[in-house]
C-alpha positions in Angstrom: 51.4 -180.8 160.0 48.9 -183.2 161.4 48.6 -186.9 160.6 45.1 -188.0 159.6 43.5 -190.6 161.7 42.6 -193.9 160.1 39.8 -196.3 160.1 39.8 -199.9 159.2 38.6 -200.5 155.5 35.9 -203.2 155.3 37.0 -204.3 151.9 40.8 -204.7 151.8 41.8 -205.1 155.4 44.1 -202.1 155.0 44.1 -198.8 156.8 42.8 -195.6 155.0 42.4 -192.0 155.9 38.8 -191.1 157.3 37.8 -190.2 153.8 37.9 -193.9 153.0 34.3 -194.5 153.8 33.1 -191.5 151.8 35.1 -192.7 148.8 33.7 -196.3 149.3 30.0 -194.9 149.3 30.7 -192.8 146.3 32.2 -195.6 144.4 29.2 -197.9 145.3 26.8 -195.2 144.2 28.6 -194.9 140.8 28.6 -198.6 140.3 24.9 -198.9 141.1 24.1 -196.1 138.6 26.2 -197.7 135.8 24.9 -201.2 136.4 21.3 -200.3 136.9 19.1 -201.2 139.9 15.9 -201.8 138.0 16.1 -205.5 138.0 15.1 -207.7 135.0 13.4 -206.1 131.9 9.7 -205.9 132.2 6.8 -205.7 129.7 3.7 -203.5 130.0 0.7 -204.1 127.7 -2.4 -202.1 127.1 -5.1 -202.5 124.4 -8.7 -203.2 123.4 -10.6 -206.5 123.7 -13.5 -207.0 121.3 -16.0 -209.8 121.3 -17.8 -210.3 117.9 -16.6 -206.8 116.9 -17.9 -205.0 120.0 -15.8 -203.8 123.0 -16.0 -206.4 125.8 -17.8 -204.6 128.6 -16.7 -206.7 131.6 -14.0 -209.3 131.8 -10.4 -210.3 132.7 -7.3 -210.8 130.5 -4.4 -213.0 131.5 -0.9 -213.4 130.2 0.4 -217.0 131.0 3.8 -218.2 130.1 3.4 -220.4 127.0 5.9 -222.9 128.4 4.0 -223.0 131.7 7.1 -221.7 133.7 6.9 -218.4 135.6 4.2 -216.1 136.9 0.9 -215.2 135.3 -0.1 -211.5 135.0 -3.4 -210.1 134.3 -6.0 -207.3 134.8 -9.6 -206.3 134.4 -11.1 -205.5 131.0 -13.6 -202.6 131.4 -15.5 -201.0 128.4 -13.0 -202.9 126.0 -9.9 -201.5 127.6 -7.1 -203.1 129.7 -3.7 -202.4 131.0 -1.3 -204.8 132.6 2.2 -203.8 133.9 5.3 -205.5 135.2 5.3 -208.8 133.3 8.4 -210.8 132.3 8.9 -210.6 128.5 8.5 -213.7 126.5 6.0 -215.9 124.7 2.6 -215.6 126.4 -0.7 -217.3 126.0 -3.4 -214.6 126.2 -6.7 -215.7 127.8 -9.8 -213.6 128.0 -12.8 -214.3 130.2 -15.9 -212.1 129.7 -19.0 -211.7 131.9 -22.5 -210.6 131.1 -22.5 -208.2 134.1 -19.9 -206.3 136.1 -18.1 -208.6 138.7 -17.0 -206.9 142.0 -13.7 -208.4 142.6 -12.5 -208.0 146.3 -9.5 -205.7 146.8 -8.3 -207.5 149.9 -8.5 -210.9 151.6 -10.6 -209.4 154.4 -13.0 -208.0 151.8 -13.2 -211.5 150.1 -13.9 -213.2 153.5 -16.7 -210.6 154.3 -18.3 -211.2 150.8 -18.1 -215.0 151.5 -19.7 -214.7 154.9 -22.5 -212.3 153.6 -23.6 -214.7 150.9 -23.1 -218.4 151.7 -23.7 -220.5 148.7 -23.4 -224.1 147.5 -20.5 -225.0 145.3 -22.9 -225.7 142.4 -24.5 -222.2 142.6 -23.5 -219.6 140.0 -21.4 -216.7 141.2 -23.7 -214.1 139.7 -22.1 -213.3 136.3 -22.3 -215.8 133.4 -19.2 -216.3 131.3 -19.7 -215.1 127.7 -16.4 -215.9 126.1 -15.9 -219.5 125.2 -12.3 -220.8 125.9 -12.3 -222.2 122.4 -13.4 -218.9 120.7 -11.3 -217.7 117.9 -8.7 -215.3 119.1 -8.9 -216.5 122.7 -5.8 -218.4 124.1 -3.7 -217.1 121.3 0.1 -217.0 121.7 2.0 -213.7 121.4 5.6 -212.6 122.0 6.0 -209.8 124.5 9.0 -207.6 124.2 10.5 -205.6 127.2 8.9 -202.2 127.4 5.5 -200.7 126.6 3.4 -202.1 123.7 -0.2 -202.1 122.5 -1.9 -205.5 121.9 -5.5 -205.5 120.8 -7.4 -208.8 121.1 -10.2 -209.7 118.8 -12.4 -212.6 119.8 -15.2 -214.2 117.9 -17.7 -216.7 119.2 -18.4 -217.9 115.7 -15.1 -219.5 115.7 -15.7 -221.5 118.8 -15.4 -225.4 118.4 
C-alpha cells in the first residue's frame, strides 16, 4: 500500500491528498453555476418610433435614468425601428431626436477625428441634418419603467403637442 503524496491547500492551511486541487476546482465550478456569473439583471428594449403617425426615418433614442443616477443607454432609429440592449432596469426618461436626413455617426474615435479634419466648420454652423423632433413634443421625454429581460416599447411622438 502506498501513501498518497500531499499538497498544501490554499484554503484551510491543512494538507490534502493530490486530489484536493481537483476537488477545489470542481467545488468552485459548481458554486459559480449555482450563484450565476451573469452580473446584475439587464433590460433589452426594441420597438417602433413614430412622429405624427409616421415611422421616424432617421434619429436616435436614449434611455436616461429618471433619477439622474447611472448610465444612459441608446441607439439609432432607422425606418422607425430601434433596439437597445444591456441597460440597467428601472425608471427611465425616453428621449428621441429625429433628423431630416440620415446622419453618418462615426464608428471609432479615429473616424470621428478624420471627419472633423476633412470638414472644418465654425461652431455656429449646422452639422448637416436638422432636428425635427422638438424636445417638448407630446410623447418625447416620457418616463417608463423598464423591467429586467426583453420588452417592446413603442414611442409615439406628436409635434402638435409641442409647447
